[in-house]
PyMOL Python script that loads the backbone (N, CA, C, O; Angstrom):
from pymol import cmd

cmd.read_pdbstr("""\
ATOM      1  N   MET A   1       8.387   9.810   4.096  1.00  0.00           N
ATOM      2  CA  MET A   1       8.493   8.484   3.523  1.00  0.00           C
ATOM      3  C   MET A   1       7.365   8.209   2.544  1.00  0.00           C
ATOM      4  O   MET A   1       7.436   7.227   1.805  1.00  0.00           O
ATOM      5  N   ALA A   2       6.345   9.023   2.510  1.00  0.00           N
ATOM      6  CA  ALA A   2       5.234   8.802   1.589  1.00  0.00           C
ATOM      7  C   ALA A   2       5.442   9.609   0.318  1.00  0.00           C
ATOM      8  O   ALA A   2       6.151  10.616   0.321  1.00  0.00           O
ATOM      9  N   GLY A   3       4.828   9.167  -0.757  1.00  0.00           N
ATOM     10  CA  GLY A   3       4.810   9.957  -1.961  1.00  0.00           C
ATOM     11  C   GLY A   3       5.655   9.458  -3.111  1.00  0.00           C
ATOM     12  O   GLY A   3       5.449   9.901  -4.241  1.00  0.00           O
ATOM     13  N   ASN A   4       6.598   8.559  -2.882  1.00  0.00           N
ATOM     14  CA  ASN A   4       7.421   8.064  -3.983  1.00  0.00           C
ATOM     15  C   ASN A   4       6.683   6.973  -4.758  1.00  0.00           C
ATOM     16  O   ASN A   4       6.505   7.087  -5.971  1.00  0.00           O
ATOM     17  N   VAL A   5       6.253   5.921  -4.068  1.00  0.00           N
ATOM     18  CA  VAL A   5       5.446   4.856  -4.675  1.00  0.00           C
ATOM     19  C   VAL A   5       4.377   4.418  -3.677  1.00  0.00           C
ATOM     20  O   VAL A   5       4.540   4.568  -2.467  1.00  0.00           O
ATOM     21  N   TRP A   6       3.274   3.871  -4.208  1.00  0.00           N
ATOM     22  CA  TRP A   6       2.323   3.202  -3.335  1.00  0.00           C
ATOM     23  C   TRP A   6       3.079   2.056  -2.679  1.00  0.00           C
ATOM     24  O   TRP A   6       3.917   1.424  -3.322  1.00  0.00           O
ATOM     25  N   GLU A   7       2.800   1.781  -1.423  1.00  0.00           N
ATOM     26  CA  GLU A   7       3.551   0.779  -0.675  1.00  0.00           C
ATOM     27  C   GLU A   7       2.659  -0.410  -0.317  1.00  0.00           C
ATOM     28  O   GLU A   7       1.634  -0.255   0.347  1.00  0.00           O
ATOM     29  N   TRP A   8       3.070  -1.610  -0.772  1.00  0.00           N
ATOM     30  CA  TRP A   8       2.343  -2.821  -0.416  1.00  0.00           C
ATOM     31  C   TRP A   8       2.365  -3.010   1.102  1.00  0.00           C
ATOM     32  O   TRP A   8       3.365  -2.709   1.754  1.00  0.00           O
ATOM     33  N   CYS A   9       1.273  -3.503   1.655  1.00  0.00           N
ATOM     34  CA  CYS A   9       1.182  -3.829   3.083  1.00  0.00           C
ATOM     35  C   CYS A   9       0.804  -5.300   3.215  1.00  0.00           C
ATOM     36  O   CYS A   9       0.289  -5.901   2.272  1.00  0.00           O
ATOM     37  N   LEU A  10       1.055  -5.866   4.367  1.00  0.00           N
ATOM     38  CA  LEU A  10       0.734  -7.265   4.609  1.00  0.00           C
ATOM     39  C   LEU A  10      -0.767  -7.493   4.815  1.00  0.00           C
ATOM     40  O   LEU A  10      -1.241  -8.622   4.694  1.00  0.00           O
ATOM     41  N   ASP A  11      -1.510  -6.444   5.122  1.00  0.00           N
ATOM     42  CA  ASP A  11      -2.941  -6.549   5.426  1.00  0.00           C
ATOM     43  C   ASP A  11      -3.768  -6.968   4.218  1.00  0.00           C
ATOM     44  O   ASP A  11      -3.485  -6.585   3.083  1.00  0.00           O
ATOM     45  N   TYR A  12      -4.794  -7.760   4.491  1.00  0.00           N
ATOM     46  CA  TYR A  12      -5.796  -8.057   3.474  1.00  0.00           C
ATOM     47  C   TYR A  12      -6.750  -6.881   3.389  1.00  0.00           C
ATOM     48  O   TYR A  12      -6.921  -6.144   4.360  1.00  0.00           O
ATOM     49  N   TYR A  13      -7.372  -6.701   2.229  1.00  0.00           N
ATOM     50  CA  TYR A  13      -8.274  -5.571   2.020  1.00  0.00           C
ATOM     51  C   TYR A  13      -9.720  -6.019   2.155  1.00  0.00           C
ATOM     52  O   TYR A  13     -10.129  -7.036   1.596  1.00  0.00           O
ATOM     53  N   GLU A  14     -10.475  -5.247   2.901  1.00  0.00           N
ATOM     54  CA  GLU A  14     -11.927  -5.389   2.925  1.00  0.00           C
ATOM     55  C   GLU A  14     -12.501  -4.021   3.217  1.00  0.00           C
ATOM     56  O   GLU A  14     -12.038  -3.331   4.124  1.00  0.00           O
ATOM     57  N   LEU A  15     -13.493  -3.628   2.467  1.00  0.00           N
ATOM     58  CA  LEU A  15     -14.096  -2.317   2.603  1.00  0.00           C
ATOM     59  C   LEU A  15     -14.801  -2.183   3.948  1.00  0.00           C
ATOM     60  O   LEU A  15     -15.624  -3.024   4.309  1.00  0.00           O
ATOM     61  N   TYR A  16     -14.481  -1.140   4.678  1.00  0.00           N
ATOM     62  CA  TYR A  16     -15.143  -0.769   5.936  1.00  0.00           C
ATOM     63  C   TYR A  16     -14.955  -1.757   7.075  1.00  0.00           C
ATOM     64  O   TYR A  16     -15.717  -1.716   8.041  1.00  0.00           O
ATOM     65  N   ARG A  17     -13.971  -2.640   6.999  1.00  0.00           N
ATOM     66  CA  ARG A  17     -13.737  -3.545   8.117  1.00  0.00           C
ATOM     67  C   ARG A  17     -12.230  -3.689   8.338  1.00  0.00           C
ATOM     68  O   ARG A  17     -11.540  -4.268   7.500  1.00  0.00           O
ATOM     69  N   PRO A  18     -11.721  -3.179   9.437  1.00  0.00           N
ATOM     70  CA  PRO A  18     -10.282  -3.264   9.679  1.00  0.00           C
ATOM     71  C   PRO A  18      -9.832  -4.674  10.067  1.00  0.00           C
ATOM     72  O   PRO A  18     -10.540  -5.382  10.784  1.00  0.00           O
ATOM     73  N   GLY A  19      -8.675  -5.068   9.599  1.00  0.00           N
ATOM     74  CA  GLY A  19      -8.040  -6.297  10.050  1.00  0.00           C
ATOM     75  C   GLY A  19      -8.653  -7.603   9.626  1.00  0.00           C
ATOM     76  O   GLY A  19      -8.699  -8.520  10.446  1.00  0.00           O
ATOM     77  N   PRO A  20      -9.146  -7.767   8.363  1.00  0.00           N
ATOM     78  CA  PRO A  20      -9.657  -9.073   7.977  1.00  0.00           C
ATOM     79  C   PRO A  20      -8.538 -10.111   7.983  1.00  0.00           C
ATOM     80  O   PRO A  20      -7.383  -9.771   7.727  1.00  0.00           O
ATOM     81  N   THR A  21      -8.860 -11.356   8.269  1.00  0.00           N
ATOM     82  CA  THR A  21      -7.850 -12.409   8.387  1.00  0.00           C
ATOM     83  C   THR A  21      -7.587 -13.137   7.078  1.00  0.00           C
ATOM     84  O   THR A  21      -6.701 -13.989   7.018  1.00  0.00           O
ATOM     85  N   GLY A  22      -8.327 -12.823   6.045  1.00  0.00           N
ATOM     86  CA  GLY A  22      -8.117 -13.460   4.758  1.00  0.00           C
ATOM     87  C   GLY A  22      -8.790 -12.685   3.651  1.00  0.00           C
ATOM     88  O   GLY A  22      -9.561 -11.759   3.904  1.00  0.00           O
ATOM     89  N   GLY A  23      -8.497 -13.064   2.430  1.00  0.00           N
ATOM     90  CA  GLY A  23      -9.089 -12.392   1.288  1.00  0.00           C
ATOM     91  C   GLY A  23      -8.246 -12.602   0.053  1.00  0.00           C
ATOM     92  O   GLY A  23      -7.244 -13.317   0.090  1.00  0.00           O
ATOM     93  N   THR A  24      -8.651 -11.977  -1.047  1.00  0.00           N
ATOM     94  CA  THR A  24      -7.916 -12.121  -2.298  1.00  0.00           C
ATOM     95  C   THR A  24      -7.087 -10.889  -2.633  1.00  0.00           C
ATOM     96  O   THR A  24      -6.185 -10.967  -3.467  1.00  0.00           O
ATOM     97  N   LYS A  25      -7.372  -9.762  -2.005  1.00  0.00           N
ATOM     98  CA  LYS A  25      -6.645  -8.532  -2.295  1.00  0.00           C
ATOM     99  C   LYS A  25      -5.815  -8.086  -1.100  1.00  0.00           C
ATOM    100  O   LYS A  25      -6.176  -8.335   0.051  1.00  0.00           O
ATOM    101  N   ARG A  26      -4.689  -7.419  -1.390  1.00  0.00           N
ATOM    102  CA  ARG A  26      -3.830  -6.855  -0.346  1.00  0.00           C
ATOM    103  C   ARG A  26      -3.878  -5.337  -0.420  1.00  0.00           C
ATOM    104  O   ARG A  26      -4.123  -4.756  -1.477  1.00  0.00           O
ATOM    105  N   VAL A  27      -3.640  -4.714   0.712  1.00  0.00           N
ATOM    106  CA  VAL A  27      -3.674  -3.255   0.829  1.00  0.00           C
ATOM    107  C   VAL A  27      -2.369  -2.655   0.322  1.00  0.00           C
ATOM    108  O   VAL A  27      -1.293  -3.218   0.525  1.00  0.00           O
ATOM    109  N   HIS A  28      -2.479  -1.510  -0.337  1.00  0.00           N
ATOM    110  CA  HIS A  28      -1.312  -0.658  -0.556  1.00  0.00           C
ATOM    111  C   HIS A  28      -1.691   0.753  -0.147  1.00  0.00           C
ATOM    112  O   HIS A  28      -2.835   1.179  -0.312  1.00  0.00           O
ATOM    113  N   ARG A  29      -0.703   1.480   0.393  1.00  0.00           N
ATOM    114  CA  ARG A  29      -0.948   2.783   1.005  1.00  0.00           C
ATOM    115  C   ARG A  29       0.025   3.844   0.505  1.00  0.00           C
ATOM    116  O   ARG A  29       1.095   3.541  -0.022  1.00  0.00           O
ATOM    117  N   GLY A  30      -0.381   5.093   0.686  1.00  0.00           N
ATOM    118  CA  GLY A  30       0.554   6.209   0.615  1.00  0.00           C
ATOM    119  C   GLY A  30       0.629   7.047  -0.629  1.00  0.00           C
ATOM    120  O   GLY A  30       1.266   8.099  -0.586  1.00  0.00           O
ATOM    121  N   GLY A  31       0.035   6.671  -1.725  1.00  0.00           N
ATOM    122  CA  GLY A  31       0.148   7.466  -2.935  1.00  0.00           C
ATOM    123  C   GLY A  31       1.514   7.359  -3.586  1.00  0.00           C
ATOM    124  O   GLY A  31       2.418   6.735  -3.030  1.00  0.00           O
ATOM    125  N   SER A  32       1.675   7.955  -4.750  1.00  0.00           N
ATOM    126  CA  SER A  32       2.937   7.860  -5.495  1.00  0.00           C
ATOM    127  C   SER A  32       3.262   9.178  -6.171  1.00  0.00           C
ATOM    128  O   SER A  32       2.571  10.179  -5.981  1.00  0.00           O
ATOM    129  N   TRP A  33       4.315   9.165  -6.956  1.00  0.00           N
ATOM    130  CA  TRP A  33       4.760  10.347  -7.675  1.00  0.00           C
ATOM    131  C   TRP A  33       3.727  10.825  -8.690  1.00  0.00           C
ATOM    132  O   TRP A  33       3.759  11.990  -9.087  1.00  0.00           O
ATOM    133  N   LYS A  34       2.813   9.958  -9.121  1.00  0.00           N
ATOM    134  CA  LYS A  34       1.811  10.403 -10.084  1.00  0.00           C
ATOM    135  C   LYS A  34       0.400  10.503  -9.490  1.00  0.00           C
ATOM    136  O   LYS A  34      -0.577  10.617 -10.229  1.00  0.00           O
ATOM    137  N   SER A  35       0.295  10.460  -8.157  1.00  0.00           N
ATOM    138  CA  SER A  35      -0.998  10.615  -7.473  1.00  0.00           C
ATOM    139  C   SER A  35      -1.335  12.080  -7.261  1.00  0.00           C
ATOM    140  O   SER A  35      -0.465  12.950  -7.307  1.00  0.00           O
ATOM    141  N   ARG A  36      -2.608  12.334  -7.030  1.00  0.00           N
ATOM    142  CA  ARG A  36      -3.025  13.676  -6.625  1.00  0.00           C
ATOM    143  C   ARG A  36      -2.468  13.976  -5.239  1.00  0.00           C
ATOM    144  O   ARG A  36      -2.203  13.058  -4.462  1.00  0.00           O
ATOM    145  N   PHE A  37      -2.292  15.236  -4.931  1.00  0.00           N
ATOM    146  CA  PHE A  37      -1.736  15.657  -3.649  1.00  0.00           C
ATOM    147  C   PHE A  37      -2.514  15.080  -2.469  1.00  0.00           C
ATOM    148  O   PHE A  37      -1.918  14.728  -1.451  1.00  0.00           O
ATOM    149  N   SER A  38      -3.829  14.979  -2.593  1.00  0.00           N
ATOM    150  CA  SER A  38      -4.661  14.467  -1.496  1.00  0.00           C
ATOM    151  C   SER A  38      -4.411  12.988  -1.201  1.00  0.00           C
ATOM    152  O   SER A  38      -4.794  12.506  -0.135  1.00  0.00           O
ATOM    153  N   SER A  39      -3.781  12.264  -2.114  1.00  0.00           N
ATOM    154  CA  SER A  39      -3.489  10.839  -1.906  1.00  0.00           C
ATOM    155  C   SER A  39      -2.133  10.588  -1.267  1.00  0.00           C
ATOM    156  O   SER A  39      -1.805   9.440  -0.965  1.00  0.00           O
ATOM    157  N   LEU A  40      -1.343  11.622  -1.055  1.00  0.00           N
ATOM    158  CA  LEU A  40       0.008  11.442  -0.530  1.00  0.00           C
ATOM    159  C   LEU A  40       0.020  11.393   0.991  1.00  0.00           C
ATOM    160  O   LEU A  40       0.682  12.202   1.641  1.00  0.00           O
ATOM    161  N   ARG A  41      -0.708  10.451   1.547  1.00  0.00           N
ATOM    162  CA  ARG A  41      -0.804  10.263   2.996  1.00  0.00           C
ATOM    163  C   ARG A  41      -0.818   8.779   3.298  1.00  0.00           C
ATOM    164  O   ARG A  41      -1.328   7.990   2.503  1.00  0.00           O
ATOM    165  N   THR A  42      -0.271   8.391   4.424  1.00  0.00           N
ATOM    166  CA  THR A  42      -0.258   6.967   4.779  1.00  0.00           C
ATOM    167  C   THR A  42      -1.640   6.442   5.145  1.00  0.00           C
ATOM    168  O   THR A  42      -1.844   5.229   5.173  1.00  0.00           O
ATOM    169  N   THR A  43      -2.583   7.319   5.422  1.00  0.00           N
ATOM    170  CA  THR A  43      -3.941   6.878   5.738  1.00  0.00           C
ATOM    171  C   THR A  43      -4.757   6.534   4.502  1.00  0.00           C
ATOM    172  O   THR A  43      -5.805   5.899   4.616  1.00  0.00           O
ATOM    173  N   VAL A  44      -4.299   6.939   3.330  1.00  0.00           N
ATOM    174  CA  VAL A  44      -4.987   6.611   2.083  1.00  0.00           C
ATOM    175  C   VAL A  44      -4.623   5.186   1.703  1.00  0.00           C
ATOM    176  O   VAL A  44      -3.448   4.821   1.700  1.00  0.00           O
ATOM    177  N   ARG A  45      -5.628   4.382   1.382  1.00  0.00           N
ATOM    178  CA  ARG A  45      -5.335   2.999   1.013  1.00  0.00           C
ATOM    179  C   ARG A  45      -6.106   2.587  -0.225  1.00  0.00           C
ATOM    180  O   ARG A  45      -7.151   3.152  -0.549  1.00  0.00           O
ATOM    181  N   SER A  46      -5.581   1.610  -0.895  1.00  0.00           N
ATOM    182  CA  SER A  46      -6.198   1.023  -2.063  1.00  0.00           C
ATOM    183  C   SER A  46      -5.877  -0.463  -2.019  1.00  0.00           C
ATOM    184  O   SER A  46      -5.314  -0.939  -1.033  1.00  0.00           O
ATOM    185  N   SER A  47      -6.221  -1.205  -3.065  1.00  0.00           N
ATOM    186  CA  SER A  47      -5.933  -2.641  -3.024  1.00  0.00           C
ATOM    187  C   SER A  47      -5.752  -3.206  -4.419  1.00  0.00           C
ATOM    188  O   SER A  47      -6.171  -2.609  -5.411  1.00  0.00           O
ATOM    189  N   ASN A  48      -5.129  -4.354  -4.475  1.00  0.00           N
ATOM    190  CA  ASN A  48      -4.975  -5.130  -5.691  1.00  0.00           C
ATOM    191  C   ASN A  48      -4.625  -6.557  -5.325  1.00  0.00           C
ATOM    192  O   ASN A  48      -4.293  -6.856  -4.178  1.00  0.00           O
ATOM    193  N   VAL A  49      -4.702  -7.435  -6.314  1.00  0.00           N
ATOM    194  CA  VAL A  49      -4.301  -8.824  -6.085  1.00  0.00           C
ATOM    195  C   VAL A  49      -2.777  -8.870  -5.943  1.00  0.00           C
ATOM    196  O   VAL A  49      -2.094  -8.041  -6.544  1.00  0.00           O
ATOM    197  N   PRO A  50      -2.229  -9.796  -5.182  1.00  0.00           N
ATOM    198  CA  PRO A  50      -0.791  -9.818  -4.905  1.00  0.00           C
ATOM    199  C   PRO A  50       0.123  -9.861  -6.130  1.00  0.00           C
ATOM    200  O   PRO A  50       1.244  -9.362  -6.038  1.00  0.00           O
ATOM    201  N   GLY A  51      -0.270 -10.408  -7.239  1.00  0.00           N
ATOM    202  CA  GLY A  51       0.582 -10.478  -8.419  1.00  0.00           C
ATOM    203  C   GLY A  51       0.603  -9.221  -9.268  1.00  0.00           C
ATOM    204  O   GLY A  51       1.352  -9.153 -10.243  1.00  0.00           O
ATOM    205  N   PHE A  52      -0.193  -8.235  -8.926  1.00  0.00           N
ATOM    206  CA  PHE A  52      -0.290  -7.005  -9.710  1.00  0.00           C
ATOM    207  C   PHE A  52       1.012  -6.210  -9.637  1.00  0.00           C
ATOM    208  O   PHE A  52       1.629  -6.127  -8.575  1.00  0.00           O
ATOM    209  N   SER A  53       1.426  -5.633 -10.746  1.00  0.00           N
ATOM    210  CA  SER A  53       2.612  -4.771 -10.739  1.00  0.00           C
ATOM    211  C   SER A  53       2.340  -3.504 -11.543  1.00  0.00           C
ATOM    212  O   SER A  53       1.533  -3.495 -12.472  1.00  0.00           O
ATOM    213  N   CYS A  54       3.031  -2.445 -11.161  1.00  0.00           N
ATOM    214  CA  CYS A  54       2.882  -1.146 -11.796  1.00  0.00           C
ATOM    215  C   CYS A  54       4.128  -0.323 -11.481  1.00  0.00           C
ATOM    216  O   CYS A  54       4.812  -0.604 -10.497  1.00  0.00           O
ATOM    217  N   ASN A  55       4.435   0.677 -12.285  1.00  0.00           N
ATOM    218  CA  ASN A  55       5.656   1.445 -12.060  1.00  0.00           C
ATOM    219  C   ASN A  55       5.592   2.399 -10.881  1.00  0.00           C
ATOM    220  O   ASN A  55       6.592   3.041 -10.560  1.00  0.00           O
ATOM    221  N   ASP A  56       4.446   2.509 -10.232  1.00  0.00           N
ATOM    222  CA  ASP A  56       4.346   3.368  -9.045  1.00  0.00           C
ATOM    223  C   ASP A  56       3.854   2.599  -7.819  1.00  0.00           C
ATOM    224  O   ASP A  56       3.215   3.167  -6.933  1.00  0.00           O
ATOM    225  N   LEU A  57       4.157   1.309  -7.780  1.00  0.00           N
ATOM    226  CA  LEU A  57       3.746   0.446  -6.669  1.00  0.00           C
ATOM    227  C   LEU A  57       4.940  -0.396  -6.243  1.00  0.00           C
ATOM    228  O   LEU A  57       5.544  -1.071  -7.077  1.00  0.00           O
ATOM    229  N   GLY A  58       5.294  -0.369  -4.956  1.00  0.00           N
ATOM    230  CA  GLY A  58       6.457  -1.102  -4.494  1.00  0.00           C
ATOM    231  C   GLY A  58       6.361  -1.464  -3.022  1.00  0.00           C
ATOM    232  O   GLY A  58       5.266  -1.572  -2.472  1.00  0.00           O
ATOM    233  N   PHE A  59       7.503  -1.649  -2.392  1.00  0.00           N
ATOM    234  CA  PHE A  59       7.550  -1.980  -0.971  1.00  0.00           C
ATOM    235  C   PHE A  59       8.837  -1.411  -0.381  1.00  0.00           C
ATOM    236  O   PHE A  59       9.744  -1.014  -1.112  1.00  0.00           O
ATOM    237  N   ARG A  60       8.904  -1.378   0.924  1.00  0.00           N
ATOM    238  CA  ARG A  60      10.091  -0.889   1.609  1.00  0.00           C
ATOM    239  C   ARG A  60      10.840  -2.055   2.242  1.00  0.00           C
ATOM    240  O   ARG A  60      10.231  -2.991   2.760  1.00  0.00           O
ATOM    241  N   VAL A  61      12.138  -1.988   2.195  1.00  0.00           N
ATOM    242  CA  VAL A  61      12.983  -2.982   2.836  1.00  0.00           C
ATOM    243  C   VAL A  61      13.405  -2.418   4.181  1.00  0.00           C
ATOM    244  O   VAL A  61      13.896  -1.292   4.263  1.00  0.00           O
ATOM    245  N   VAL A  62      13.217  -3.190   5.219  1.00  0.00           N
ATOM    246  CA  VAL A  62      13.572  -2.751   6.574  1.00  0.00           C
ATOM    247  C   VAL A  62      14.643  -3.685   7.118  1.00  0.00           C
ATOM    248  O   VAL A  62      14.510  -4.906   7.028  1.00  0.00           O
ATOM    249  N   CYS A  63      15.684  -3.128   7.671  1.00  0.00           N
ATOM    250  CA  CYS A  63      16.708  -3.949   8.319  1.00  0.00           C
ATOM    251  C   CYS A  63      17.118  -3.296   9.631  1.00  0.00           C
ATOM    252  O   CYS A  63      17.133  -2.071   9.752  1.00  0.00           O
ATOM    253  N   GLU A  64      17.445  -4.116  10.593  1.00  0.00           N
ATOM    254  CA  GLU A  64      17.856  -3.611  11.897  1.00  0.00           C
ATOM    255  C   GLU A  64      19.332  -3.244  11.884  1.00  0.00           C
ATOM    256  O   GLU A  64      20.157  -3.940  11.293  1.00  0.00           O
ATOM    257  N   CYS A  65      19.641  -2.161  12.534  1.00  0.00           N
ATOM    258  CA  CYS A  65      21.039  -1.737  12.680  1.00  0.00           C
ATOM    259  C   CYS A  65      21.466  -1.952  14.115  1.00  0.00           C
ATOM    260  O   CYS A  65      20.703  -1.669  15.039  1.00  0.00           O
ATOM    261  N   ASP A  66      22.658  -2.442  14.313  1.00  0.00           N
ATOM    262  CA  ASP A  66      23.162  -2.668  15.663  1.00  0.00           C
ATOM    263  C   ASP A  66      23.739  -1.405  16.246  1.00  0.00           C
ATOM    264  O   ASP A  66      24.212  -1.409  17.382  1.00  0.00           O
TER     265      ASP A  66
END
""", "prot")
cmd.dss("prot")
cmd.show_as("cartoon", "prot")
cmd.util.cbc("prot")
cmd.orient("prot")
């Protein structure tokens, strides 16, 4: 599931502190089609402001199946 686009996450970003409750930047994870091979992992993270857009940054749609 990793490697197609960086994936937006609901988490706020803060360097060296997991789980901040607020902030101005959101986390994105996983690398994309134009990332280096070492970035194609779900543990790799970066951040940007929520309005930022790029051709290698997106999100996944999840739906429950009965």
